[in-house]
ZAKOLZA-110371 format. One record per residue (C-alpha): z, y, x; chain; residue in three letters. Coordinates in steps of 0.1 Angstrom, whole numbers, padded with zeros to 4 digits. Example, Ala and Ser with C-alpha at 12.3 -4.5 7.8 and 13.67 -1.06 7.14 Angstrom:
<pt pz="0078" py="-0045" px="0123" ch="A" aa="Ala"/>
<pt pz="0071" py="-0011" px="0137" ch="A" aa="Ser"/>
# end
This chain:
<pt pz="1755" py="0701" px="0590" ch="A" aa="Met"/>
<pt pz="1722" py="0685" px="0580" ch="A" aa="Gly"/>
<pt pz="1712" py="0649" px="0586" ch="A" aa="Ala"/>
<pt pz="1692" py="0642" px="0619" ch="A" aa="Phe"/>
<pt pz="1656" py="0626" px="0613" ch="A" aa="Val"/>
<pt pz="1648" py="0603" px="0639" ch="A" aa="His"/>
<pt pz="1610" py="0600" px="0641" ch="A" aa="Leu"/>
<pt pz="1584" py="0586" px="0667" ch="A" aa="Lys"/>
<pt pz="1552" py="0608" px="0673" ch="A" aa="Tyr"/>
<pt pz="1521" py="0590" px="0663" ch="A" aa="Arg"/>
<pt pz="1488" py="0601" px="0680" ch="A" aa="Ser"/>
<pt pz="1462" py="0583" px="0662" ch="A" aa="Gln"/>
<pt pz="1435" py="0608" px="0652" ch="A" aa="Ala"/>
<pt pz="1429" py="0595" px="0617" ch="A" aa="Gly"/>
<pt pz="1466" py="0604" px="0613" ch="A" aa="Leu"/>
<pt pz="1464" py="0637" px="0626" ch="A" aa="Arg"/>
<pt pz="1438" py="0645" px="0602" ch="A" aa="Gln"/>
<pt pz="1454" py="0633" px="0572" ch="A" aa="Ala"/>
<pt pz="1487" py="0649" px="0578" ch="A" aa="Ala"/>
<pt pz="1466" py="0682" px="0589" ch="A" aa="Arg"/>
<pt pz="1447" py="0678" px="0554" ch="A" aa="Leu"/>
<pt pz="1477" py="0672" px="0533" ch="A" aa="Leu"/>
<pt pz="1497" py="0700" px="0553" ch="A" aa="Gly"/>
<pt pz="1471" py="0727" px="0545" ch="A" aa="Ala"/>
<pt pz="1473" py="0716" px="0507" ch="A" aa="Ser"/>
<pt pz="1510" py="0724" px="0507" ch="A" aa="Gly"/>
<pt pz="1521" py="0684" px="0508" ch="A" aa="His"/>
<pt pz="1542" py="0689" px="0537" ch="A" aa="Ala"/>
<pt pz="1566" py="0657" px="0527" ch="A" aa="Asp"/>
<pt pz="1533" py="0636" px="0527" ch="A" aa="Glu"/>
<pt pz="1519" py="0649" px="0559" ch="A" aa="Ala"/>
<pt pz="1552" py="0641" px="0574" ch="A" aa="Ala"/>
<pt pz="1551" py="0608" px="0560" ch="A" aa="Glu"/>
<pt pz="1515" py="0599" px="0574" ch="A" aa="Ala"/>
<pt pz="1526" py="0607" px="0607" ch="A" aa="Phe"/>
<pt pz="1557" py="0582" px="0604" ch="A" aa="Thr"/>
<pt pz="1536" py="0558" px="0589" ch="A" aa="Arg"/>
<pt pz="1518" py="0546" px="0622" ch="A" aa="Gly"/>
<pt pz="1502" py="0515" px="0626" ch="A" aa="Asp"/>
<pt pz="1534" py="0493" px="0623" ch="A" aa="Glu"/>
<pt pz="1536" py="0469" px="0593" ch="A" aa="Glu"/>
<pt pz="1576" py="0475" px="0594" ch="A" aa="Asp"/>
<pt pz="1583" py="0509" px="0608" ch="A" aa="Pro"/>
<pt pz="1618" py="0509" px="0623" ch="A" aa="Pro"/>
<pt pz="1644" py="0521" px="0599" ch="A" aa="Glu"/>
<pt pz="1653" py="0561" px="0599" ch="A" aa="Val"/>
<pt pz="1689" py="0567" px="0605" ch="A" aa="Pro"/>
<pt pz="1705" py="0590" px="0584" ch="A" aa="Ala"/>
<pt pz="1724" py="0605" px="0608" ch="A" aa="Ala"/>
<pt pz="1713" py="0601" px="0648" ch="A" aa="Cys"/>
<pt pz="1731" py="0618" px="0680" ch="A" aa="Ala"/>
<pt pz="1714" py="0648" px="0692" ch="A" aa="Lys"/>
<pt pz="1686" py="0643" px="0721" ch="A" aa="Cys"/>
<pt pz="1700" py="0627" px="0752" ch="A" aa="His"/>
<pt pz="1685" py="0640" px="0783" ch="A" aa="Ser"/>
<pt pz="1649" py="0635" px="0789" ch="A" aa="Ala"/>
<pt pz="1621" py="0645" px="0816" ch="A" aa="Pro"/>
<pt pz="1603" py="0668" px="0795" ch="A" aa="Gly"/>
<pt pz="1588" py="0688" px="0764" ch="A" aa="Tyr"/>
<pt pz="1564" py="0662" px="0756" ch="A" aa="Lys"/>
<pt pz="1592" py="0634" px="0760" ch="A" aa="Asp"/>
<pt pz="1613" py="0651" px="0739" ch="A" aa="Phe"/>
<pt pz="1587" py="0658" px="0713" ch="A" aa="Leu"/>
<pt pz="1577" py="0623" px="0715" ch="A" aa="Gly"/>
<pt pz="1541" py="0633" px="0727" ch="A" aa="Met"/>
<pt pz="1523" py="0612" px="0758" ch="A" aa="Asp"/>
<pt pz="1514" py="0630" px="0787" ch="A" aa="Gly"/>
<pt pz="1507" py="0625" px="0826" ch="A" aa="Ser"/>
<pt pz="1538" py="0629" px="0847" ch="A" aa="Glu"/>
<pt pz="1538" py="0662" px="0871" ch="A" aa="Ala"/>
<pt pz="1569" py="0676" px="0890" ch="A" aa="Gly"/>
<pt pz="1582" py="0708" px="0909" ch="A" aa="Leu"/>
<pt pz="1609" py="0705" px="0929" ch="A" aa="Ala"/>
<pt pz="1635" py="0733" px="0926" ch="A" aa="Leu"/>
<pt pz="1663" py="0745" px="0946" ch="A" aa="Ala"/>
<pt pz="1694" py="0720" px="0946" ch="A" aa="Gly"/>
<pt pz="1670" py="0690" px="0947" ch="A" aa="Gly"/>
<pt pz="1664" py="0694" px="0906" ch="A" aa="Ala"/>
<pt pz="1629" py="0682" px="0897" ch="A" aa="Thr"/>
<pt pz="1607" py="0695" px="0870" ch="A" aa="Ile"/>
<pt pz="1588" py="0667" px="0852" ch="A" aa="Thr"/>
<pt pz="1566" py="0659" px="0820" ch="A" aa="Ala"/>
<pt pz="1566" py="0624" px="0804" ch="A" aa="Gly"/>
<pt pz="1568" py="0606" px="0767" ch="A" aa="Ala"/>
<pt pz="1596" py="0596" px="0743" ch="A" aa="Gly"/>
<pt pz="1610" py="0605" px="0710" ch="A" aa="Leu"/>
<pt pz="1620" py="0640" px="0689" ch="A" aa="Leu"/>
<pt pz="1653" py="0643" px="0672" ch="A" aa="Asn"/>
<pt pz="1650" py="0668" px="0644" ch="A" aa="Arg"/>
<pt pz="1676" py="0682" px="0625" ch="A" aa="Glu"/>
<pt pz="1668" py="0690" px="0591" ch="A" aa="Ala"/>
<pt pz="1657" py="0727" px="0582" ch="A" aa="Lys"/>
<pt pz="1689" py="0749" px="0569" ch="A" aa="Pro"/>
<pt pz="1692" py="0768" px="0540" ch="A" aa="Glu"/>
<pt pz="1691" py="0805" px="0554" ch="A" aa="Pro"/>
<pt pz="1725" py="0812" px="0538" ch="A" aa="Glu"/>
<pt pz="1740" py="0781" px="0561" ch="A" aa="Ala"/>
<pt pz="1721" py="0789" px="0594" ch="A" aa="Ala"/>
<pt pz="1746" py="0794" px="0624" ch="A" aa="Ala"/>
<pt pz="1745" py="0818" px="0651" ch="A" aa="Gln"/>
<pt pz="1729" py="0809" px="0684" ch="A" aa="Ala"/>
<pt pz="1750" py="0786" px="0707" ch="A" aa="Asp"/>
<pt pz="1734" py="0796" px="0739" ch="A" aa="Tyr"/>
<pt pz="1720" py="0825" px="0757" ch="A" aa="Ala"/>
<pt pz="1694" py="0836" px="0781" ch="A" aa="Leu"/>
<pt pz="1695" py="0868" px="0797" ch="A" aa="Ile"/>
<pt pz="1667" py="0884" px="0817" ch="A" aa="Ile"/>
<pt pz="1678" py="0914" px="0839" ch="A" aa="Asp"/>
<pt pz="1646" py="0930" px="0845" ch="A" aa="Thr"/>
<pt pz="1664" py="0950" px="0872" ch="A" aa="Thr"/>
<pt pz="1663" py="0919" px="0893" ch="A" aa="Arg"/>
<pt pz="1632" py="0905" px="0886" ch="A" aa="Cys"/>
<pt pz="1605" py="0907" px="0911" ch="A" aa="Thr"/>
<pt pz="1575" py="0895" px="0893" ch="A" aa="Gly"/>
<pt pz="1573" py="0865" px="0914" ch="A" aa="Cys"/>
<pt pz="1558" py="0846" px="0884" ch="A" aa="Gln"/>
<pt pz="1583" py="0815" px="0898" ch="A" aa="Ala"/>
<pt pz="1594" py="0810" px="0861" ch="A" aa="Cys"/>
<pt pz="1559" py="0807" px="0847" ch="A" aa="Val"/>
<pt pz="1548" py="0780" px="0869" ch="A" aa="Glu"/>
<pt pz="1581" py="0760" px="0865" ch="A" aa="Ala"/>
<pt pz="1575" py="0763" px="0826" ch="A" aa="Cys"/>
<pt pz="1539" py="0754" px="0832" ch="A" aa="Arg"/>
<pt pz="1549" py="0722" px="0855" ch="A" aa="Ile"/>
<pt pz="1577" py="0714" px="0829" ch="A" aa="Arg"/>
<pt pz="1558" py="0713" px="0798" ch="A" aa="Asn"/>
<pt pz="1526" py="0697" px="0814" ch="A" aa="Asn"/>
<pt pz="1504" py="0728" px="0806" ch="A" aa="Leu"/>
<pt pz="1469" py="0732" px="0820" ch="A" aa="Pro"/>
<pt pz="1463" py="0760" px="0850" ch="A" aa="Glu"/>
<pt pz="1466" py="0793" px="0836" ch="A" aa="Gly"/>
<pt pz="1488" py="0784" px="0809" ch="A" aa="Gln"/>
<pt pz="1528" py="0789" px="0803" ch="A" aa="Ser"/>
<pt pz="1553" py="0799" px="0774" ch="A" aa="Tyr"/>
<pt pz="1561" py="0830" px="0796" ch="A" aa="Ile"/>
<pt pz="1539" py="0857" px="0803" ch="A" aa="His"/>
<pt pz="1548" py="0886" px="0824" ch="A" aa="Gly"/>
<pt pz="1536" py="0921" px="0818" ch="A" aa="Met"/>
<pt pz="1540" py="0952" px="0843" ch="A" aa="Val"/>
<pt pz="1561" py="0982" px="0831" ch="A" aa="Arg"/>
<pt pz="1574" py="1018" px="0840" ch="A" aa="Gly"/>
<pt pz="1553" py="1043" px="0857" ch="A" aa="Asp"/>
<pt pz="1545" py="1056" px="0893" ch="A" aa="Glu"/>
<pt pz="1584" py="1065" px="0895" ch="A" aa="His"/>
<pt pz="1598" py="1032" px="0881" ch="A" aa="Leu"/>
<pt pz="1579" py="0997" px="0878" ch="A" aa="Thr"/>
<pt pz="1597" py="0971" px="0865" ch="A" aa="Trp"/>
<pt pz="1588" py="0935" px="0850" ch="A" aa="Tyr"/>
<pt pz="1591" py="0924" px="0816" ch="A" aa="Leu"/>
<pt pz="1587" py="0886" px="0813" ch="A" aa="Met"/>
<pt pz="1580" py="0876" px="0777" ch="A" aa="Ala"/>
<pt pz="1585" py="0844" px="0758" ch="A" aa="Gln"/>
<pt pz="1598" py="0832" px="0722" ch="A" aa="Cys"/>
<pt pz="1629" py="0850" px="0715" ch="A" aa="Gln"/>
<pt pz="1645" py="0823" px="0691" ch="A" aa="His"/>
<pt pz="1649" py="0847" px="0663" ch="A" aa="Cys"/>
<pt pz="1672" py="0840" px="0637" ch="A" aa="Ala"/>
<pt pz="1649" py="0851" px="0613" ch="A" aa="Asp"/>
<pt pz="1616" py="0844" px="0627" ch="A" aa="Pro"/>
<pt pz="1582" py="0854" px="0610" ch="A" aa="Pro"/>
<pt pz="1565" py="0822" px="0626" ch="A" aa="Cys"/>
<pt pz="1590" py="0801" px="0606" ch="A" aa="Ala"/>
<pt pz="1585" py="0822" px="0573" ch="A" aa="Thr"/>
<pt pz="1548" py="0822" px="0575" ch="A" aa="Val"/>
<pt pz="1543" py="0783" px="0582" ch="A" aa="Cys"/>
<pt pz="1530" py="0765" px="0554" ch="A" aa="Pro"/>
<pt pz="1541" py="0734" px="0564" ch="A" aa="Thr"/>
<pt pz="1576" py="0743" px="0576" ch="A" aa="Asp"/>
<pt pz="1564" py="0732" px="0611" ch="A" aa="Ala"/>
<pt pz="1585" py="0756" px="0626" ch="A" aa="Thr"/>
<pt pz="1620" py="0754" px="0622" ch="A" aa="Tyr"/>
<pt pz="1654" py="0767" px="0630" ch="A" aa="Val"/>
<pt pz="1681" py="0746" px="0645" ch="A" aa="Arg"/>
<pt pz="1720" py="0754" px="0637" ch="A" aa="Glu"/>
<pt pz="1725" py="0761" px="0675" ch="A" aa="Asp"/>
<pt pz="1699" py="0788" px="0670" ch="A" aa="Gly"/>
<pt pz="1667" py="0771" px="0689" ch="A" aa="Val"/>
<pt pz="1635" py="0774" px="0670" ch="A" aa="Val"/>
<pt pz="1613" py="0743" px="0674" ch="A" aa="Leu"/>
<pt pz="1580" py="0731" px="0659" ch="A" aa="Ile"/>
<pt pz="1575" py="0695" px="0647" ch="A" aa="Asp"/>
<pt pz="1542" py="0690" px="0657" ch="A" aa="Glu"/>
<pt pz="1536" py="0664" px="0631" ch="A" aa="Arg"/>
<pt pz="1538" py="0690" px="0608" ch="A" aa="Leu"/>
<pt pz="1517" py="0717" px="0625" ch="A" aa="Cys"/>
<pt pz="1480" py="0721" px="0609" ch="A" aa="Val"/>
<pt pz="1467" py="0741" px="0634" ch="A" aa="Gly"/>
<pt pz="1465" py="0773" px="0609" ch="A" aa="Cys"/>
<pt pz="1476" py="0798" px="0638" ch="A" aa="Lys"/>
<pt pz="1498" py="0817" px="0614" ch="A" aa="Tyr"/>
<pt pz="1528" py="0817" px="0636" ch="A" aa="Cys"/>
<pt pz="1502" py="0829" px="0665" ch="A" aa="Ile"/>
<pt pz="1496" py="0861" px="0644" ch="A" aa="Tyr"/>
<pt pz="1528" py="0868" px="0627" ch="A" aa="Ala"/>
<pt pz="1547" py="0863" px="0660" ch="A" aa="Cys"/>
<pt pz="1554" py="0900" px="0675" ch="A" aa="Pro"/>
<pt pz="1565" py="0889" px="0710" ch="A" aa="Tyr"/>
<pt pz="1533" py="0872" px="0714" ch="A" aa="Asp"/>
<pt pz="1549" py="0837" px="0723" ch="A" aa="Ala"/>
<pt pz="1527" py="0813" px="0712" ch="A" aa="Arg"/>
<pt pz="1496" py="0795" px="0726" ch="A" aa="Ile"/>
<pt pz="1473" py="0771" px="0711" ch="A" aa="Tyr"/>
<pt pz="1469" py="0735" px="0725" ch="A" aa="Asp"/>
<pt pz="1432" py="0730" px="0708" ch="A" aa="Ala"/>
<pt pz="1430" py="0695" px="0720" ch="A" aa="Glu"/>
<pt pz="1466" py="0688" px="0699" ch="A" aa="Arg"/>
<pt pz="1458" py="0712" px="0673" ch="A" aa="Gly"/>
<pt pz="1493" py="0727" px="0677" ch="A" aa="Val"/>
<pt pz="1507" py="0762" px="0682" ch="A" aa="Ala"/>
<pt pz="1531" py="0756" px="0710" ch="A" aa="Asp"/>
<pt pz="1559" py="0777" px="0727" ch="A" aa="Lys"/>
<pt pz="1592" py="0778" px="0745" ch="A" aa="Cys"/>
<pt pz="1617" py="0753" px="0733" ch="A" aa="Trp"/>
<pt pz="1643" py="0763" px="0758" ch="A" aa="Leu"/>
<pt pz="1641" py="0725" px="0775" ch="A" aa="Cys"/>
<pt pz="1663" py="0715" px="0747" ch="A" aa="Leu"/>
<pt pz="1669" py="0681" px="0764" ch="A" aa="Asp"/>
<pt pz="1683" py="0694" px="0797" ch="A" aa="Trp"/>
<pt pz="1704" py="0721" px="0778" ch="A" aa="Val"/>
<pt pz="1720" py="0695" px="0755" ch="A" aa="Leu"/>
<pt pz="1730" py="0676" px="0784" ch="A" aa="Gly"/>
<pt pz="1748" py="0705" px="0798" ch="A" aa="Gly"/>
<pt pz="1720" py="0719" px="0821" ch="A" aa="Gly"/>
<pt pz="1695" py="0748" px="0822" ch="A" aa="Glu"/>
<pt pz="1664" py="0754" px="0813" ch="A" aa="Pro"/>
<pt pz="1636" py="0751" px="0840" ch="A" aa="Ala"/>
<pt pz="1626" py="0790" px="0841" ch="A" aa="Cys"/>
<pt pz="1663" py="0797" px="0848" ch="A" aa="Val"/>
<pt pz="1667" py="0769" px="0878" ch="A" aa="Gln"/>
<pt pz="1631" py="0783" px="0895" ch="A" aa="Ala"/>
<pt pz="1643" py="0822" px="0891" ch="A" aa="Cys"/>
<pt pz="1645" py="0829" px="0932" ch="A" aa="Ile"/>
<pt pz="1664" py="0866" px="0926" ch="A" aa="Pro"/>
<pt pz="1687" py="0853" px="0896" ch="A" aa="Gly"/>
<pt pz="1673" py="0872" px="0871" ch="A" aa="Ala"/>
<pt pz="1676" py="0848" px="0847" ch="A" aa="Arg"/>
<pt pz="1712" py="0840" px="0831" ch="A" aa="Ile"/>
<pt pz="1720" py="0810" px="0805" ch="A" aa="Phe"/>
<pt pz="1752" py="0800" px="0794" ch="A" aa="Gly"/>
<pt pz="1772" py="0794" px="0759" ch="A" aa="Arg"/>
<pt pz="1777" py="0823" px="0738" ch="A" aa="Leu"/>
<pt pz="1808" py="0806" px="0726" ch="A" aa="Asp"/>
<pt pz="1825" py="0806" px="0758" ch="A" aa="Asp"/>
<pt pz="1842" py="0842" px="0760" ch="A" aa="Pro"/>
<pt pz="1843" py="0838" px="0802" ch="A" aa="Asp"/>
<pt pz="1808" py="0832" px="0805" ch="A" aa="Ser"/>
<pt pz="1781" py="0857" px="0823" ch="A" aa="Glu"/>
<pt pz="1761" py="0857" px="0792" ch="A" aa="Val"/>
<pt pz="1791" py="0864" px="0766" ch="A" aa="Arg"/>
<pt pz="1805" py="0891" px="0786" ch="A" aa="Gln"/>
<pt pz="1772" py="0907" px="0792" ch="A" aa="Leu"/>
<pt pz="1760" py="0908" px="0756" ch="A" aa="Ile"/>
<pt pz="1797" py="0921" px="0747" ch="A" aa="Asp"/>
<pt pz="1796" py="0951" px="0776" ch="A" aa="Ser"/>
<pt pz="1762" py="0963" px="0762" ch="A" aa="Gly"/>
<pt pz="1741" py="0958" px="0789" ch="A" aa="Arg"/>
<pt pz="1720" py="0928" px="0775" ch="A" aa="Ala"/>
<pt pz="1702" py="0936" px="0742" ch="A" aa="Arg"/>
<pt pz="1676" py="0926" px="0720" ch="A" aa="Gln"/>
<pt pz="1637" py="0930" px="0728" ch="A" aa="Leu"/>
<pt pz="1626" py="0953" px="0700" ch="A" aa="Arg"/>
<pt pz="1654" py="0950" px="0679" ch="A" aa="Pro"/>
<pt pz="1630" py="0975" px="0654" ch="A" aa="Glu"/>
<pt pz="1609" py="0946" px="0644" ch="A" aa="Tyr"/>
<pt pz="1636" py="0929" px="0623" ch="A" aa="Gly"/>
<pt pz="1636" py="0893" px="0637" ch="A" aa="Thr"/>
<pt pz="1671" py="0895" px="0651" ch="A" aa="Asp"/>
<pt pz="1665" py="0876" px="0685" ch="A" aa="Pro"/>
<pt pz="1693" py="0850" px="0686" ch="A" aa="Ala"/>
<pt pz="1687" py="0833" px="0722" ch="A" aa="Val"/>
<pt pz="1670" py="0860" px="0743" ch="A" aa="Leu"/>
<pt pz="1686" py="0894" px="0757" ch="A" aa="Arg"/>
<pt pz="1669" py="0915" px="0783" ch="A" aa="Tyr"/>
<pt pz="1689" py="0940" px="0806" ch="A" aa="Ile"/>
<pt pz="1666" py="0969" px="0810" ch="A" aa="Ile"/>
<pt pz="1675" py="1000" px="0826" ch="A" aa="Glu"/>
<pt pz="1642" py="1018" px="0822" ch="A" aa="Asp"/>
<pt pz="1648" py="1050" px="0798" ch="A" aa="Pro"/>
<pt pz="1616" py="1051" px="0787" ch="A" aa="Ala"/>
<pt pz="1614" py="1018" px="0771" ch="A" aa="Ala"/>
# end
């Protein structure tokens, strides 16, 4: 397993601009250093291997970004919030060393009612402005059969967004989750154009092309992503793939839950869909 790098996010405009210029010219290491340097004379020592992220209130917290608190109450007393904190980043593995995904998120389109609860839960959890979310819904079918396709990052094993990224800001963790190190993102938008699932949104203020991060802080703490908790009809099923008795493992092994658009060649590793429309 590669070493973990524990870095604190720096929001100074000068550092961001320096990192963008360095990243755009192909100096990814210098870009990362520009953001970790900060305004501290003696920055804390970077541990060679730190533990995976502990539970944190939100994406802004997990990636170490400042953000105002927001909340959305869910069934069972859970609350979606966003705040500020630290990032634990795992060194990007070589392709041959990458492991299969540890998790699966299955979307059952036969249960989905298009209520948009997952969209709103994602927006609140990630402190996104009105009208933005890492999930977007589409109506599919015809006059005989109408169903809803909720699209988001598929956390691909061979993600084109990572391939085209000039600074390696997008990377695949060993557990299969695709994340973004925004300190290295130069805002070129290559990943937005490369993603065949239209899964990215661009934050002009931060200069970052963002996406679903699977609410990884909650997941690593044994919980579920916000969209799964918010799904009223139970159309979102989340679990571990290494558990042979888990519902996700059984649905995938049965062949009911399949990759979305496997012909794209991106090999979605986390997301699967149950679609019964023969025309899909």
